[in-house]
PDB file of N, CA, C and O in Angstrom:
ATOM      1  N   MET A   1       0.875  -1.364  -0.027  1.00  0.00           N
ATOM      2  CA  MET A   1       0.300  -0.011  -0.096  1.00  0.00           C
ATOM      3  C   MET A   1       0.727   1.136   0.209  1.00  0.00           C
ATOM      4  O   MET A   1       1.192   1.319   1.334  1.00  0.00           O
ATOM      5  N   ALA A   2       0.653   2.351  -0.894  1.00  0.00           N
ATOM      6  CA  ALA A   2       1.380   3.429  -0.875  1.00  0.00           C
ATOM      7  C   ALA A   2       0.746   4.432   0.087  1.00  0.00           C
ATOM      8  O   ALA A   2      -0.456   4.435   0.349  1.00  0.00           O
ATOM      9  N   THR A   3       1.937   5.561   0.760  1.00  0.00           N
ATOM     10  CA  THR A   3       1.508   6.097   1.592  1.00  0.00           C
ATOM     11  C   THR A   3       1.816   7.502   1.195  1.00  0.00           C
ATOM     12  O   THR A   3       2.873   7.781   0.628  1.00  0.00           O
ATOM     13  N   VAL A   4       0.863   8.432   1.501  1.00  0.00           N
ATOM     14  CA  VAL A   4       0.855  10.038   1.092  1.00  0.00           C
ATOM     15  C   VAL A   4       2.444  10.126   0.716  1.00  0.00           C
ATOM     16  O   VAL A   4       2.928   9.977  -0.406  1.00  0.00           O
ATOM     17  N   GLU A   5       3.126  10.402   1.924  1.00  0.00           N
ATOM     18  CA  GLU A   5       4.378  10.468   1.662  1.00  0.00           C
ATOM     19  C   GLU A   5       5.724   9.752   0.554  1.00  0.00           C
ATOM     20  O   GLU A   5       6.739  10.302   0.125  1.00  0.00           O
ATOM     21  N   SER A   6       5.298   8.575   0.382  1.00  0.00           N
ATOM     22  CA  SER A   6       5.909   7.801  -0.628  1.00  0.00           C
ATOM     23  C   SER A   6       5.506   8.507  -1.935  1.00  0.00           C
ATOM     24  O   SER A   6       6.422   8.850  -2.683  1.00  0.00           O
ATOM     25  N   ILE A   7       4.349   8.738  -2.257  1.00  0.00           N
ATOM     26  CA  ILE A   7       3.576   9.208  -3.435  1.00  0.00           C
ATOM     27  C   ILE A   7       4.605  10.326  -3.802  1.00  0.00           C
ATOM     28  O   ILE A   7       5.319  10.385  -4.803  1.00  0.00           O
ATOM     29  N   VAL A   8       4.497  11.337  -2.589  1.00  0.00           N
ATOM     30  CA  VAL A   8       5.067  12.894  -2.978  1.00  0.00           C
ATOM     31  C   VAL A   8       6.583  12.582  -2.870  1.00  0.00           C
ATOM     32  O   VAL A   8       7.235  13.265  -3.659  1.00  0.00           O
ATOM     33  N   ASN A   9       7.271  11.795  -2.160  1.00  0.00           N
ATOM     34  CA  ASN A   9       9.028  11.574  -2.510  1.00  0.00           C
ATOM     35  C   ASN A   9       9.310  11.255  -3.553  1.00  0.00           C
ATOM     36  O   ASN A   9      10.422  11.646  -3.904  1.00  0.00           O
ATOM     37  N   ARG A  10       8.516  10.418  -4.574  1.00  0.00           N
ATOM     38  CA  ARG A  10       8.588  10.188  -5.912  1.00  0.00           C
ATOM     39  C   ARG A  10       8.458  11.131  -6.773  1.00  0.00           C
ATOM     40  O   ARG A  10       8.860  10.795  -7.887  1.00  0.00           O
ATOM     41  N   GLN A  11       8.014  12.291  -6.697  1.00  0.00           N
ATOM     42  CA  GLN A  11       7.914  13.372  -7.496  1.00  0.00           C
ATOM     43  C   GLN A  11       8.878  14.299  -7.390  1.00  0.00           C
ATOM     44  O   GLN A  11       9.453  14.511  -6.322  1.00  0.00           O
ATOM     45  N   LYS A  12       9.174  15.011  -8.620  1.00  0.00           N
ATOM     46  CA  LYS A  12      10.126  16.026  -8.490  1.00  0.00           C
ATOM     47  C   LYS A  12       9.693  17.507  -8.333  1.00  0.00           C
ATOM     48  O   LYS A  12       8.580  17.796  -8.774  1.00  0.00           O
ATOM     49  N   ASP A  13      10.443  18.477  -7.758  1.00  0.00           N
ATOM     50  CA  ASP A  13      10.138  19.603  -7.158  1.00  0.00           C
ATOM     51  C   ASP A  13       9.092  20.410  -8.528  1.00  0.00           C
ATOM     52  O   ASP A  13       9.379  20.556  -9.716  1.00  0.00           O
ATOM     53  N   GLY A  14       7.817  20.819  -7.760  1.00  0.00           N
ATOM     54  CA  GLY A  14       6.968  21.211  -8.811  1.00  0.00           C
ATOM     55  C   GLY A  14       6.313  20.495  -9.807  1.00  0.00           C
ATOM     56  O   GLY A  14       5.658  21.081 -10.669  1.00  0.00           O
ATOM     57  N   ALA A  15       6.440  19.121  -9.769  1.00  0.00           N
ATOM     58  CA  ALA A  15       5.772  18.049 -10.460  1.00  0.00           C
ATOM     59  C   ALA A  15       4.435  17.871 -10.199  1.00  0.00           C
ATOM     60  O   ALA A  15       4.267  17.608  -9.008  1.00  0.00           O
ATOM     61  N   GLN A  16       3.427  17.907 -10.829  1.00  0.00           N
ATOM     62  CA  GLN A  16       1.948  17.798 -10.690  1.00  0.00           C
ATOM     63  C   GLN A  16       1.717  16.502 -10.618  1.00  0.00           C
ATOM     64  O   GLN A  16       2.317  15.793 -11.427  1.00  0.00           O
ATOM     65  N   PHE A  17       0.960  15.980  -9.813  1.00  0.00           N
ATOM     66  CA  PHE A  17       0.362  14.403 -10.210  1.00  0.00           C
ATOM     67  C   PHE A  17      -0.879  14.351  -9.183  1.00  0.00           C
ATOM     68  O   PHE A  17      -1.437  15.291  -8.617  1.00  0.00           O
ATOM     69  N   VAL A  18      -1.108  13.152  -9.124  1.00  0.00           N
ATOM     70  CA  VAL A  18      -2.563  12.841  -8.370  1.00  0.00           C
ATOM     71  C   VAL A  18      -2.213  11.730  -7.417  1.00  0.00           C
ATOM     72  O   VAL A  18      -1.412  10.798  -7.483  1.00  0.00           O
ATOM     73  N   ILE A  19      -3.074  12.132  -6.510  1.00  0.00           N
ATOM     74  CA  ILE A  19      -3.353  11.052  -5.172  1.00  0.00           C
ATOM     75  C   ILE A  19      -4.864  10.812  -5.112  1.00  0.00           C
ATOM     76  O   ILE A  19      -5.589  11.802  -5.016  1.00  0.00           O
ATOM     77  N   SER A  20      -5.497   9.382  -5.167  1.00  0.00           N
ATOM     78  CA  SER A  20      -6.750   8.867  -5.153  1.00  0.00           C
ATOM     79  C   SER A  20      -6.723   7.997  -4.065  1.00  0.00           C
ATOM     80  O   SER A  20      -5.815   7.275  -3.654  1.00  0.00           O
ATOM     81  N   ALA A  21      -8.065   8.210  -3.587  1.00  0.00           N
ATOM     82  CA  ALA A  21      -8.414   7.314  -2.697  1.00  0.00           C
ATOM     83  C   ALA A  21      -7.884   5.678  -3.003  1.00  0.00           C
ATOM     84  O   ALA A  21      -7.250   4.929  -2.260  1.00  0.00           O
ATOM     85  N   ARG A  22      -8.299   5.494  -4.111  1.00  0.00           N
ATOM     86  CA  ARG A  22      -7.788   3.746  -4.554  1.00  0.00           C
ATOM     87  C   ARG A  22      -6.253   3.806  -4.255  1.00  0.00           C
ATOM     88  O   ARG A  22      -6.008   2.950  -3.405  1.00  0.00           O
ATOM     89  N   MET A  23      -5.337   4.356  -4.554  1.00  0.00           N
ATOM     90  CA  MET A  23      -4.010   4.706  -4.269  1.00  0.00           C
ATOM     91  C   MET A  23      -3.638   4.297  -3.051  1.00  0.00           C
ATOM     92  O   MET A  23      -2.843   3.361  -2.965  1.00  0.00           O
ATOM     93  N   LEU A  24      -4.081   4.844  -2.043  1.00  0.00           N
ATOM     94  CA  LEU A  24      -3.931   4.615  -0.720  1.00  0.00           C
ATOM     95  C   LEU A  24      -4.901   3.691   0.172  1.00  0.00           C
ATOM     96  O   LEU A  24      -4.906   3.578   1.398  1.00  0.00           O
ATOM     97  N   ARG A  25      -5.832   2.977  -0.912  1.00  0.00           N
ATOM     98  CA  ARG A  25      -6.503   1.781  -0.152  1.00  0.00           C
ATOM     99  C   ARG A  25      -7.782   2.428   0.752  1.00  0.00           C
ATOM    100  O   ARG A  25      -8.401   1.679   1.507  1.00  0.00           O
ATOM    101  N   LEU A  26      -8.134   3.814   0.639  1.00  0.00           N
ATOM    102  CA  LEU A  26      -9.212   4.105   1.410  1.00  0.00           C
ATOM    103  C   LEU A  26     -10.471   4.326   0.678  1.00  0.00           C
ATOM    104  O   LEU A  26     -10.502   4.392  -0.551  1.00  0.00           O
ATOM    105  N   THR A  27     -11.687   4.459   1.559  1.00  0.00           N
ATOM    106  CA  THR A  27     -12.786   4.711   1.109  1.00  0.00           C
ATOM    107  C   THR A  27     -12.901   5.994   0.555  1.00  0.00           C
ATOM    108  O   THR A  27     -12.053   6.777   0.983  1.00  0.00           O
ATOM    109  N   PRO A  28     -13.740   6.480  -0.320  1.00  0.00           N
ATOM    110  CA  PRO A  28     -14.069   7.914  -0.840  1.00  0.00           C
ATOM    111  C   PRO A  28     -14.541   8.665   0.368  1.00  0.00           C
ATOM    112  O   PRO A  28     -14.248   9.861   0.343  1.00  0.00           O
ATOM    113  N   GLU A  29     -15.258   8.213   1.507  1.00  0.00           N
ATOM    114  CA  GLU A  29     -15.373   8.889   2.915  1.00  0.00           C
ATOM    115  C   GLU A  29     -14.157   9.124   3.382  1.00  0.00           C
ATOM    116  O   GLU A  29     -13.868  10.295   3.629  1.00  0.00           O
ATOM    117  N   GLU A  30     -13.178   8.079   3.606  1.00  0.00           N
ATOM    118  CA  GLU A  30     -12.443   8.389   4.546  1.00  0.00           C
ATOM    119  C   GLU A  30     -11.199   9.285   3.586  1.00  0.00           C
ATOM    120  O   GLU A  30     -10.433  10.102   4.097  1.00  0.00           O
ATOM    121  N   PHE A  31     -11.209   9.026   2.544  1.00  0.00           N
ATOM    122  CA  PHE A  31     -10.325  10.313   1.595  1.00  0.00           C
ATOM    123  C   PHE A  31     -10.535  11.387   1.676  1.00  0.00           C
ATOM    124  O   PHE A  31      -9.727  12.316   1.680  1.00  0.00           O
ATOM    125  N   ASP A  32     -12.140  11.423   1.784  1.00  0.00           N
ATOM    126  CA  ASP A  32     -12.531  12.883   1.512  1.00  0.00           C
ATOM    127  C   ASP A  32     -12.365  13.406   2.974  1.00  0.00           C
ATOM    128  O   ASP A  32     -12.077  14.602   3.005  1.00  0.00           O
ATOM    129  N   ALA A  33     -12.476  12.797   4.203  1.00  0.00           N
ATOM    130  CA  ALA A  33     -12.315  13.186   5.572  1.00  0.00           C
ATOM    131  C   ALA A  33     -10.830  13.856   5.574  1.00  0.00           C
ATOM    132  O   ALA A  33     -10.693  14.961   6.100  1.00  0.00           O
ATOM    133  N   LEU A  34      -9.688  13.171   4.970  1.00  0.00           N
ATOM    134  CA  LEU A  34      -8.403  13.105   4.596  1.00  0.00           C
ATOM    135  C   LEU A  34      -8.060  14.650   4.144  1.00  0.00           C
ATOM    136  O   LEU A  34      -7.450  15.522   4.765  1.00  0.00           O
ATOM    137  N   VAL A  35      -8.798  14.682   2.566  1.00  0.00           N
ATOM    138  CA  VAL A  35      -8.606  15.981   2.136  1.00  0.00           C
ATOM    139  C   VAL A  35      -9.155  17.320   2.707  1.00  0.00           C
ATOM    140  O   VAL A  35      -8.601  18.418   2.644  1.00  0.00           O
ATOM    141  N   ARG A  36     -10.286  17.031   3.246  1.00  0.00           N
ATOM    142  CA  ARG A  36     -10.857  18.221   4.315  1.00  0.00           C
ATOM    143  C   ARG A  36      -9.720  18.835   5.395  1.00  0.00           C
ATOM    144  O   ARG A  36      -9.439  20.017   5.596  1.00  0.00           O
ATOM    145  N   ALA A  37      -9.234  17.777   5.941  1.00  0.00           N
ATOM    146  CA  ALA A  37      -8.199  18.033   6.711  1.00  0.00           C
ATOM    147  C   ALA A  37      -7.021  19.112   6.216  1.00  0.00           C
ATOM    148  O   ALA A  37      -6.541  20.123   6.729  1.00  0.00           O
ATOM    149  N   TRP A  38      -6.800  18.412   4.995  1.00  0.00           N
ATOM    150  CA  TRP A  38      -5.749  19.392   4.396  1.00  0.00           C
ATOM    151  C   TRP A  38      -6.057  20.222   4.256  1.00  0.00           C
ATOM    152  O   TRP A  38      -5.287  21.109   4.626  1.00  0.00           O
ATOM    153  N   LEU A  39      -7.175  20.598   3.732  1.00  0.00           N
ATOM    154  CA  LEU A  39      -7.662  21.928   3.254  1.00  0.00           C
ATOM    155  C   LEU A  39      -7.630  23.170   4.317  1.00  0.00           C
ATOM    156  O   LEU A  39      -7.567  24.352   3.976  1.00  0.00           O
ATOM    157  N   VAL A  40      -7.681  22.718   5.602  1.00  0.00           N
ATOM    158  CA  VAL A  40      -7.607  23.438   6.944  1.00  0.00           C
ATOM    159  C   VAL A  40      -6.190  23.763   6.963  1.00  0.00           C
ATOM    160  O   VAL A  40      -5.758  24.904   6.799  1.00  0.00           O
ATOM    161  N   ASP A  41      -5.404  22.623   7.187  1.00  0.00           N
ATOM    162  CA  ASP A  41      -4.015  22.344   7.666  1.00  0.00           C
ATOM    163  C   ASP A  41      -2.939  22.434   6.835  1.00  0.00           C
ATOM    164  O   ASP A  41      -1.760  22.571   7.162  1.00  0.00           O
ATOM    165  N   GLY A  42      -3.492  22.335   5.539  1.00  0.00           N
ATOM    166  CA  GLY A  42      -2.245  22.427   4.560  1.00  0.00           C
ATOM    167  C   GLY A  42      -1.803  20.800   4.333  1.00  0.00           C
ATOM    168  O   GLY A  42      -1.733  19.934   5.205  1.00  0.00           O
ATOM    169  N   PRO A  43      -1.582  20.693   3.164  1.00  0.00           N
ATOM    170  CA  PRO A  43      -1.046  19.279   3.085  1.00  0.00           C
ATOM    171  C   PRO A  43       0.333  18.723   2.799  1.00  0.00           C
ATOM    172  O   PRO A  43       1.002  19.253   1.912  1.00  0.00           O
ATOM    173  N   PRO A  44       0.769  17.781   3.424  1.00  0.00           N
ATOM    174  CA  PRO A  44       2.029  17.529   3.645  1.00  0.00           C
ATOM    175  C   PRO A  44       3.045  17.284   2.516  1.00  0.00           C
ATOM    176  O   PRO A  44       3.169  16.165   2.019  1.00  0.00           O
ATOM    177  N   GLY A  45       3.909  18.550   2.040  1.00  0.00           N
ATOM    178  CA  GLY A  45       4.784  18.458   0.960  1.00  0.00           C
ATOM    179  C   GLY A  45       4.283  18.810   0.050  1.00  0.00           C
ATOM    180  O   GLY A  45       5.167  18.997  -0.786  1.00  0.00           O
ATOM    181  N   PHE A  46       3.080  19.100  -0.457  1.00  0.00           N
ATOM    182  CA  PHE A  46       2.454  19.699  -1.583  1.00  0.00           C
ATOM    183  C   PHE A  46       1.248  20.686  -1.627  1.00  0.00           C
ATOM    184  O   PHE A  46       0.521  20.907  -0.659  1.00  0.00           O
ATOM    185  N   VAL A  47       1.128  21.203  -2.746  1.00  0.00           N
ATOM    186  CA  VAL A  47      -0.032  21.854  -2.636  1.00  0.00           C
ATOM    187  C   VAL A  47      -1.015  21.263  -3.462  1.00  0.00           C
ATOM    188  O   VAL A  47      -0.685  20.415  -4.291  1.00  0.00           O
ATOM    189  N   LEU A  48      -2.598  21.748  -3.273  1.00  0.00           N
ATOM    190  CA  LEU A  48      -3.470  21.392  -3.881  1.00  0.00           C
ATOM    191  C   LEU A  48      -3.997  22.120  -5.070  1.00  0.00           C
ATOM    192  O   LEU A  48      -4.522  23.208  -4.837  1.00  0.00           O
ATOM    193  N   VAL A  49      -3.939  21.636  -6.513  1.00  0.00           N
ATOM    194  CA  VAL A  49      -4.034  22.564  -7.732  1.00  0.00           C
ATOM    195  C   VAL A  49      -5.390  22.008  -8.585  1.00  0.00           C
ATOM    196  O   VAL A  49      -5.346  20.851  -9.001  1.00  0.00           O
ATOM    197  N   GLY A  50      -6.551  22.800  -8.836  1.00  0.00           N
ATOM    198  CA  GLY A  50      -7.319  22.202  -9.723  1.00  0.00           C
ATOM    199  C   GLY A  50      -8.648  22.178  -8.888  1.00  0.00           C
ATOM    200  O   GLY A  50      -8.658  22.654  -7.753  1.00  0.00           O
ATOM    201  N   VAL A  51      -9.785  21.615  -9.459  1.00  0.00           N
ATOM    202  CA  VAL A  51     -10.607  21.134  -8.588  1.00  0.00           C
ATOM    203  C   VAL A  51     -10.418  19.678  -8.103  1.00  0.00           C
ATOM    204  O   VAL A  51      -9.767  18.867  -8.763  1.00  0.00           O
ATOM    205  N   PRO A  52     -11.097  19.328  -6.747  1.00  0.00           N
ATOM    206  CA  PRO A  52     -10.931  17.678  -6.728  1.00  0.00           C
ATOM    207  C   PRO A  52     -11.904  16.897  -7.254  1.00  0.00           C
ATOM    208  O   PRO A  52     -13.024  17.408  -7.276  1.00  0.00           O
ATOM    209  N   HIS A  53     -11.786  15.767  -7.696  1.00  0.00           N
ATOM    210  CA  HIS A  53     -12.680  15.357  -8.340  1.00  0.00           C
ATOM    211  C   HIS A  53     -13.860  14.486  -7.127  1.00  0.00           C
ATOM    212  O   HIS A  53     -13.671  14.174  -5.951  1.00  0.00           O
ATOM    213  N   ARG A  54     -14.907  14.323  -7.897  1.00  0.00           N
ATOM    214  CA  ARG A  54     -15.748  13.773  -6.542  1.00  0.00           C
ATOM    215  C   ARG A  54     -16.649  12.586  -7.317  1.00  0.00           C
ATOM    216  O   ARG A  54     -17.079  12.530  -8.469  1.00  0.00           O
ATOM    217  N   THR A  55     -16.742  11.702  -6.232  1.00  0.00           N
ATOM    218  CA  THR A  55     -17.854  10.716  -6.623  1.00  0.00           C
ATOM    219  C   THR A  55     -19.362  10.533  -5.829  1.00  0.00           C
ATOM    220  O   THR A  55     -19.575  11.068  -4.741  1.00  0.00           O
ATOM    221  N   VAL A  56     -20.170   9.861  -6.403  1.00  0.00           N
ATOM    222  CA  VAL A  56     -21.258   9.852  -5.571  1.00  0.00           C
ATOM    223  C   VAL A  56     -21.077   8.545  -4.714  1.00  0.00           C
ATOM    224  O   VAL A  56     -20.524   7.551  -5.184  1.00  0.00           O
ATOM    225  N   VAL A  57     -21.675   8.609  -3.167  1.00  0.00           N
ATOM    226  CA  VAL A  57     -21.880   7.263  -2.602  1.00  0.00           C
ATOM    227  C   VAL A  57     -23.336   7.322  -1.754  1.00  0.00           C
ATOM    228  O   VAL A  57     -23.467   8.096  -0.806  1.00  0.00           O
ATOM    229  N   ASP A  58     -24.065   6.715  -2.053  1.00  0.00           N
ATOM    230  CA  ASP A  58     -25.185   6.797  -1.419  1.00  0.00           C
ATOM    231  C   ASP A  58     -26.291   8.142  -1.504  1.00  0.00           C
ATOM    232  O   ASP A  58     -27.242   8.297  -0.738  1.00  0.00           O
ATOM    233  N   GLY A  59     -25.947   8.962  -2.513  1.00  0.00           N
ATOM    234  CA  GLY A  59     -26.547   9.962  -2.899  1.00  0.00           C
ATOM    235  C   GLY A  59     -25.901  11.224  -2.212  1.00  0.00           C
ATOM    236  O   GLY A  59     -26.538  12.275  -2.128  1.00  0.00           O
ATOM    237  N   ALA A  60     -24.484  11.080  -1.671  1.00  0.00           N
ATOM    238  CA  ALA A  60     -23.793  12.263  -0.771  1.00  0.00           C
ATOM    239  C   ALA A  60     -22.301  12.207  -1.946  1.00  0.00           C
ATOM    240  O   ALA A  60     -21.977  11.176  -2.537  1.00  0.00           O
ATOM    241  N   PHE A  61     -21.747  13.205  -2.047  1.00  0.00           N
ATOM    242  CA  PHE A  61     -20.339  13.566  -2.748  1.00  0.00           C
ATOM    243  C   PHE A  61     -19.584  13.406  -2.083  1.00  0.00           C
ATOM    244  O   PHE A  61     -19.765  13.944  -0.991  1.00  0.00           O
ATOM    245  N   PHE A  62     -18.161  12.530  -2.271  1.00  0.00           N
ATOM    246  CA  PHE A  62     -16.955  12.480  -1.889  1.00  0.00           C
ATOM    247  C   PHE A  62     -15.922  12.874  -2.454  1.00  0.00           C
ATOM    248  O   PHE A  62     -15.851  12.403  -3.589  1.00  0.00           O
ATOM    249  N   ILE A  63     -14.788  13.752  -2.099  1.00  0.00           N
ATOM    250  CA  ILE A  63     -13.648  13.514  -2.777  1.00  0.00           C
ATOM    251  C   ILE A  63     -12.965  12.522  -2.858  1.00  0.00           C
ATOM    252  O   ILE A  63     -12.496  12.048  -1.823  1.00  0.00           O
ATOM    253  N   ASP A  64     -12.674  11.833  -4.302  1.00  0.00           N
ATOM    254  CA  ASP A  64     -11.826  10.658  -4.432  1.00  0.00           C
ATOM    255  C   ASP A  64     -10.851  10.894  -5.079  1.00  0.00           C
ATOM    256  O   ASP A  64     -10.212   9.871  -5.325  1.00  0.00           O
ATOM    257  N   ARG A  65     -10.318  12.041  -5.586  1.00  0.00           N
ATOM    258  CA  ARG A  65      -9.128  12.026  -6.209  1.00  0.00           C
ATOM    259  C   ARG A  65      -8.655  13.393  -6.097  1.00  0.00           C
ATOM    260  O   ARG A  65      -9.535  14.252  -6.042  1.00  0.00           O
ATOM    261  N   ILE A  66      -7.269  13.823  -6.046  1.00  0.00           N
ATOM    262  CA  ILE A  66      -7.050  15.245  -6.100  1.00  0.00           C
ATOM    263  C   ILE A  66      -5.810  15.397  -7.110  1.00  0.00           C
ATOM    264  O   ILE A  66      -4.860  14.614  -7.125  1.00  0.00           O
ATOM    265  N   THR A  67      -5.933  16.384  -7.854  1.00  0.00           N
ATOM    266  CA  THR A  67      -4.236  16.890  -8.371  1.00  0.00           C
ATOM    267  C   THR A  67      -3.566  17.883  -7.318  1.00  0.00           C
ATOM    268  O   THR A  67      -4.122  18.820  -6.746  1.00  0.00           O
ATOM    269  N   ALA A  68      -2.216  17.452  -7.193  1.00  0.00           N
ATOM    270  CA  ALA A  68      -1.541  18.177  -6.346  1.00  0.00           C
ATOM    271  C   ALA A  68      -0.064  18.582  -7.053  1.00  0.00           C
ATOM    272  O   ALA A  68       0.449  17.766  -7.818  1.00  0.00           O
ATOM    273  N   ALA A  69       0.502  19.672  -6.818  1.00  0.00           N
ATOM    274  CA  ALA A  69       1.981  19.711  -7.364  1.00  0.00           C
ATOM    275  C   ALA A  69       2.942  19.939  -5.867  1.00  0.00           C
ATOM    276  O   ALA A  69       2.565  20.519  -4.849  1.00  0.00           O
ATOM    277  N   LYS A  70       4.069  19.386  -6.077  1.00  0.00           N
ATOM    278  CA  LYS A  70       5.175  18.996  -4.928  1.00  0.00           C
ATOM    279  C   LYS A  70       5.843  20.645  -4.719  1.00  0.00           C
ATOM    280  O   LYS A  70       6.228  21.588  -5.410  1.00  0.00           O
ATOM    281  N   SER A  71       5.721  20.354  -3.636  1.00  0.00           N
ATOM    282  CA  SER A  71       6.163  22.148  -2.962  1.00  0.00           C
ATOM    283  C   SER A  71       7.985  22.056  -3.125  1.00  0.00           C
ATOM    284  O   SER A  71       8.609  21.004  -2.986  1.00  0.00           O
ATOM    285  N   THR A  72       8.490  23.128  -3.380  1.00  0.00           N
ATOM    286  CA  THR A  72       9.691  23.220  -3.823  1.00  0.00           C
ATOM    287  C   THR A  72      10.505  23.636  -2.485  1.00  0.00           C
ATOM    288  O   THR A  72      11.732  23.720  -2.419  1.00  0.00           O
ATOM    289  N   ALA A  73       9.626  23.872  -1.470  1.00  0.00           N
ATOM    290  CA  ALA A  73      10.597  24.206  -0.007  1.00  0.00           C
ATOM    291  C   ALA A  73      10.484  23.180   0.507  1.00  0.00           C
ATOM    292  O   ALA A  73      11.023  22.971   1.594  1.00  0.00           O
TER     293      ALA A  73
END
């Protein structure tokens, strides 16, 4: 199973990449909660770019994929 840190560490500074619930083996509900925490506290080692992709589960929308860019600092 991939971790957020392992995904970020494989990227070059400034590179854009995708992180998805499936990559982290999380449900869309779990991933949505994680991303919402990043929106408040800031993500670890990267910035969010673009609009998060959402999926519908039982009539509710959840973030299941984001596009990010590795921080240069």
